[in-house]
N, C-alpha and C positions, 0 to 999 in steps of 0.2 A: 692320160694316166697321171701326168704331173699335176694337172689342175685338180683331179680327184684326190690326190694325196694331200695337196694343199688344203682342199676343203675338209678332209677328214681331220687334218691337224688343227684347222681353225675350230671345228666343232668340239674337238677334245679340249682345246684351250677355253672355249666358251663354256663347256660343261664344268670345268674346274673352277672358273671364275663365277659362274652363275650359281654354283652350290650343289648341282645335282650329283657331282662326283667328289664332293669336298671330303667326305670321310675316307674313301680309298686313297685320295691324294695325301691326306694327313698321315695315314698308316704308312704309305710309301715313303713319305718324307722322314718319319721317325725311323723307319728301317734304314734309310740312307744315312741318317746321322749316327745310328748305332753301329752301322758298318764302318763309317768313317772313324769313329772312336776306337773300334776294335783294330782297325788298320793302323791308327796312330800308336796304339798300345804295343803293337807288334814291332814298331820301329824304336821303342824305348829300350834302354839297356835292360838286359834280362833281369838284373837285380831289382829294377824299379817296377816290374810287372806284377810282383807279389805285394799288392798294396797292404793287406793285413799284416804281413811280416814287416814291411817298412814302417807301418804305424806302431807296431809293437817295439821295434828297435828305438824309434824316436821317443816313445813313452818311457821305456826303461832308462834311456839316457837322461831324460828330463827328471825322472824320479830320483836317480842317484845323484844328479847334479843338485837337486833340491836338498837331499840329505847332506851333501857336502856343505851347502850354504848354511844349513841349520847347525852343523858341527862347528863351523867358524863362528857363528853368532854365539853359541853356548860357550866356546872357549874364551871369547872376548869377555863374556859376562863373568866367567869364573876367575879371570885374571883380576877383576875388580874386587873380588871378595876372597876370603880365606878358603883354601882347599885342604881337605883332610887327607891323611895317608891312605885311607880306604879308597877314596876316589882315585888317587894316583895309582894304586894297585890295580883297580879295575881297568884302567886305561891300558896297562901293559899286560893284561891277562892273555894267556895263550889262545883263548877262545876267539879273540879278535883276528888272529891269523886265519882261523877257519872261516870266519865271516868274510874276510877279504877274498879268500879263495872262492868262496861260494858266490859272492857278488860278481867277481870277475867271470866266473863260468856262466852266471845268469845273463850277464850282458853280452859276453863273448859268443855264446852258442847261437843266439838269434842273428847277431851280426855276421858270423861266419857262414850261417845258412843263407842269409840274404846275399852275401857276396859269392856264394858257390865256391868256397875256397877249396873244397875237397878234403880238408883236414878233419872234418867231422861227418857223421852219417848224413846223407841227404834226406829230404822229406820222403816219407813212404808214399807209395803209389796212391793210396786211398785219400791222401791230402789234396789231390787234384780233382777228386770227384765233386760234382756240383753240390750235392747235399752237404758234404763236409766243408766245401768252400764257403757255404753260407754260415756254417758254424764258426769258421775262422773269422769271418767278417763280424759276427756278433761278438766274438771274444775280443777283437780289436776295439770295438766300441766300448765294451765293458772295461777294458784296460784303461782307456782314456778317462772314463768316469771314475774309476778307482783312483787314478792319479789326482783328479780334481777333488775328490773327497778327502784324500790324504793331505793335500795342500790346505784344505779347510781345517783339518785337525791340527796341522802344524801352526797355523795362525792362532787357533784357540789356545794351544799350549804355550806359545811364545817362548820366553826364556826358561820356562819350566821343562821344556823338552830335553830328553837325555837319551843317549845311546846305551848307557849302562845304568846299573843300579847303584847309586851312591848311598852307602850305608849311613853316612852321617848327614845326608841331605834330607831336609824336611820340607818338601814342596807341598803346596796346597793341593787338596783333593778336588779334582775336576769331575763334576757329575752332570754337566749339561751338554746340549747338542748331541752328537753321536755317543758321547760318553754316558749319557743317561740310559742307554740301552745296551751298550757294549763296553766292557772294561778296557779293552785294548783295540780300539777301532783302527789305529794305524797298523797294527800287526794283522788285523782282519783284512784290511784292504791290501796289505802286502801279500797275504796268502791268496787273495782273489786275483791279484795281478800275476802271481806265479801260476795259478791255475789257467789263466788266460794264455800265459806263455806256453804252457804244455799243450793247450788246445791248438795254438797256432803253429807250434813246432813240436809235433808228436814224435819225438825221437827218444831213444833210450838215454842218451846223456842228459837231455832236458828232464826226463822223468826222474833220473837219479838226483839231479840238483833239486827238483821240487820236493822229493821225499826228505832230503836232508833239511831243506829250508823249513818245511812244515814242522818237523821234529824240533828244530832249534827255536822256532817261534813259540811253540808250546812250552818248551823248557824255560825260555826267557820270560814268558808271561807268568808262569808259576813262580819263578824267582821274584819277580816284581810284586806279585800279590803277597808273598810272605813278607817282603820288606814293607809294603804299604800297610799291611795289617799290624805289623809291629810299631809303625810310626803313628798311624791314625786310630788304632784300636777299634772301639765299638762303631765309630762312624764308617770305617771301611768294612767291618763285618756286616753292617746293614746294607751297604752298597753291594757286597758280594751276593746277598740274598735276592736283590732286585735286578741284577744285571747278569748278562752272559759274558763268557770270556771272549768268544769271537763271533757269536751269534746272539741276537736278542733273546732274552729269556721270557717265556710265557708268564705273564703276571696274573695272579688270581684276582677276582673282584675285591677281595679283602685287602690286597696289597696297596 
């Protein structure tokens, strides 16, 4: 019996090496690796097992760190030149308090959800379903792409980037790159990043933050358009006709 068992074992080894059972062995090996990965994932801290949420929190942190870097750069540039009273007024406007609260909630809700703090509503049951899990992964990838596109816009604007509308500021009109199709690509990618946040964290607090964010982005874009139309006149009026606010505008063949 022992000799027969050794013979069967040798034949199985020969089959796997000779190639006759190579495909089943490969499938078994892949299954083994997937099982090992799943077992390792179970040993990770609970917060690290939700990869799309971890990607989102890292992306949001990177995004707002980038905004902070841009603010510091602009402040240094403004110190080298004269600042108007209008610009100083914009800086201390009450709306920035609302923005700070909004940004804090936008960053804090995903972080609290990832940490399972219990201070905010947990993810709903449908978020753990396989189909919705795939959607969360797609949203995480889109969020990273939105961050990369925003960084590209920041580089294009350079020192002309602003968080507010300076009434006395006459910055050059940028109409190339993403700006050739969308008047406010940074705001558009910010809205896209917010929608990804809602997809990954589908809770009522996140939905409320998203609704306020989209409304404020639209109001801010309209305010900037009025300012730029007053500054650039006909050039900006033509730009309005050929570009969309947050989405590319369909151009007729005559345009």
